[in-house]
C-alpha positions as CSV (number, residue, x, y, z in Angstrom):
1,M,23.5,-92.9,46.8
2,G,27.1,-93.3,45.8
3,P,28.6,-96.3,44.0
4,H,29.9,-97.7,47.3
5,K,26.3,-98.7,48.3
6,G,25.2,-99.5,44.8
7,N,22.2,-101.7,44.6
8,T,23.0,-103.9,47.6
9,P,19.7,-105.0,49.0
10,E,19.0,-104.4,52.7
11,H,18.9,-108.1,53.5
12,V,22.3,-108.6,52.0
13,R,23.6,-105.6,53.9
14,R,22.3,-107.1,57.1
15,A,24.0,-110.5,56.3
16,I,27.3,-108.6,55.7
17,A,26.9,-106.8,59.0
18,E,26.3,-110.1,60.8
19,T,29.3,-111.7,59.1
20,M,31.5,-108.8,60.0
21,G,30.2,-108.8,63.6
22,I,29.1,-105.1,63.5
23,D,25.9,-103.2,63.8
24,D,26.8,-100.1,61.9
25,L,27.5,-100.8,58.2
26,T,29.2,-97.4,57.8
27,L,32.5,-99.2,58.1
28,F,31.6,-101.6,55.3
29,D,30.4,-98.7,53.2
30,I,33.7,-96.8,53.7
31,L,35.8,-99.9,52.9
32,R,33.7,-100.5,49.8
33,A,33.9,-96.9,48.6
34,L,37.6,-96.9,49.1
35,G,38.0,-100.2,47.2
36,F,35.8,-98.9,44.4
37,A,37.7,-95.6,44.1
38,H,41.1,-97.4,44.2
39,H,40.0,-99.9,41.5
40,I,38.7,-97.1,39.2
41,L,41.8,-95.0,39.9
42,E,44.1,-97.9,38.9
43,Q,42.0,-98.5,35.7
44,L,42.1,-94.8,34.8
45,G,45.8,-94.7,35.4
46,E,46.4,-97.6,33.1
47,A,44.1,-96.2,30.4
48,L,45.7,-92.7,30.6
49,V,49.2,-94.1,30.2
50,G,47.8,-95.8,27.1
51,R,50.7,-98.0,26.2
52,E,50.7,-101.8,26.5
53,D,54.4,-101.8,27.0
54,L,54.4,-99.2,29.8
55,S,52.2,-99.8,32.8
56,A,51.1,-97.1,35.2
57,A,53.6,-98.6,37.8
58,R,56.5,-98.2,35.4
59,M,55.3,-94.7,34.5
60,H,55.3,-93.8,38.2
61,I,58.9,-94.9,38.4
62,L,59.9,-92.9,35.4
63,M,58.2,-89.9,36.8
64,R,59.9,-90.3,40.1
65,L,63.3,-90.6,38.3
66,R,62.6,-87.4,36.3
67,V,61.8,-85.4,39.4
68,A,64.9,-86.8,41.1
69,E,66.9,-85.8,38.1
70,K,65.6,-82.3,38.2
71,L,66.7,-82.1,41.8
72,D,70.2,-83.6,41.1
73,H,69.3,-86.5,43.3
74,R,70.6,-90.0,42.6
75,V,68.0,-92.8,43.2
76,S,68.8,-96.3,44.3
77,P,66.5,-99.3,43.8
78,T,66.0,-99.5,47.5
79,E,64.8,-95.9,47.6
80,L,62.4,-96.7,44.8
81,S,61.2,-99.8,46.6
82,R,60.4,-97.7,49.7
83,Y,59.0,-94.8,47.8
84,H,56.5,-97.0,45.9
85,N,55.9,-99.3,48.9
86,V,56.7,-102.5,47.0
87,S,59.1,-105.3,47.7
88,R,62.7,-105.3,46.4
89,N,61.7,-108.2,44.1
90,T,58.9,-106.2,42.6
91,I,61.0,-103.1,42.0
92,S,63.7,-105.3,40.5
93,A,61.3,-106.8,38.0
94,L,59.9,-103.3,37.1
95,L,63.4,-101.9,36.7
96,R,64.5,-104.9,34.6
97,G,61.5,-104.3,32.3
98,L,62.3,-100.5,32.0
99,E,65.9,-101.3,31.3
100,D,65.0,-103.8,28.6
101,Q,62.8,-101.1,27.0
102,G,65.8,-98.8,27.0
103,L,64.0,-96.3,29.3
104,I,66.5,-96.4,32.3
105,E,70.0,-97.4,32.9
106,R,72.0,-98.4,36.0
107,T,75.1,-96.5,37.0
108,L,77.7,-97.7,39.5
109,D,78.6,-95.5,42.5
110,S,82.1,-94.3,41.9
111,K,82.9,-94.5,45.6
112,D,81.3,-97.8,46.4
113,R,81.3,-100.3,43.4
114,R,78.7,-102.5,45.2
115,R,76.0,-99.7,44.9
116,F,74.3,-98.5,41.8
117,Y,71.7,-95.9,41.0
118,I,69.0,-95.7,38.4
119,R,68.7,-92.9,35.9
120,L,66.6,-92.1,32.9
121,T,67.8,-92.5,29.3
122,E,66.8,-90.0,26.6
123,A,64.0,-92.4,25.7
124,G,62.9,-92.4,29.3
125,R,62.8,-88.6,29.4
126,A,60.9,-88.6,26.2
127,A,58.3,-91.1,27.6
128,V,57.8,-88.9,30.7
129,K,57.5,-85.7,28.6
130,G,55.2,-87.3,26.1
131,R,52.8,-88.8,28.7
132,V,52.9,-87.2,32.1
133,P,51.5,-83.7,31.3
134,G,48.5,-85.2,29.5
135,V,47.8,-87.7,32.4
136,A,48.1,-84.9,34.9
137,M,45.6,-82.7,33.0
138,R,43.1,-85.6,32.8
139,M,43.5,-86.3,36.5
140,A,42.9,-82.6,37.2
141,D,39.7,-82.9,35.3
142,V,38.5,-85.6,37.8
143,F,38.6,-83.0,40.5
144,A,37.3,-80.1,38.5
145,D,33.9,-80.3,40.3
146,F,35.5,-80.3,43.8
147,T,35.8,-76.9,45.5
148,P,39.1,-76.0,47.0
149,E,37.6,-76.6,50.4
150,E,36.4,-80.1,49.4
151,R,39.8,-80.9,48.0
152,A,41.5,-79.8,51.3
153,T,38.9,-81.8,53.4
154,L,39.4,-84.9,51.2
155,L,43.2,-84.6,51.5
156,A,43.0,-84.1,55.3
157,L,40.7,-87.1,55.7
158,L,42.9,-89.3,53.5
159,D,46.0,-88.2,55.5
160,K,44.2,-89.1,58.7
161,L,43.1,-92.4,57.3
162,G,46.7,-93.2,56.2
163,I,48.0,-92.5,59.7
164,A,45.3,-94.7,61.2
165,L,46.0,-97.5,58.8
166,S,49.7,-97.3,59.5
167,G,49.0,-97.5,63.2
168,A,46.7,-100.5,62.7
169,M,49.3,-102.2,60.5
170,N,52.0,-101.6,63.2
171,K,49.8,-103.1,65.9
172,V,49.1,-106.2,63.8
173,L,52.7,-106.7,62.9
174,N,53.9,-106.1,66.5
175,A,51.3,-108.6,67.8
176,G,53.3,-111.4,66.3
177,D,50.4,-113.0,64.4
178,A,49.6,-110.9,61.3
179,H,46.9,-113.5,60.4
180,D,44.7,-112.6,63.4
181,A,43.7,-109.0,63.0
182,R,41.8,-108.9,66.3
183,P,43.2,-106.8,69.1
184,K,45.2,-108.9,71.6
185,E,42.6,-108.7,74.3
186,Q,40.1,-110.3,72.0
187,I,42.3,-113.3,71.1
188,R,41.3,-116.4,73.0
């Protein structure tokens, strides 16, 4: 039995099923397993970065900037916001912190002075070089016991889940009432 079921007694599982209005608790078990994995992955990421002054979120931005730099691609805050799926306010706060730490700098677009791009400083490059390879090695260790076939299956299922979740999110947003997640035909 995996950590998603844990030690949940059967009577509690029945109460959960009744509360959710479902007969099959597989849905609950899947959501719980995903939540558990997400939580542990976030904790692991923070622990592997290992710096109080540099969160995993900030490290992801630095890594994205380093990859873009290697590809001779300029990155705007809007692009970072979309890539990391966070609001403009969130990305602005993260970038401000990185800039205050001297890890990134803003550069104005020479053709359009209203636009600016984000790039790494030498200190930012050193932070990526000093942390990312070790983090990647430790993350690879997590999947060491997975066969190539299991990895491919997991990736395919996660891709399928991502597509399904995107579709569900679009339906909710297009329904006009994001607070009521029921399909329109069930709304009374």
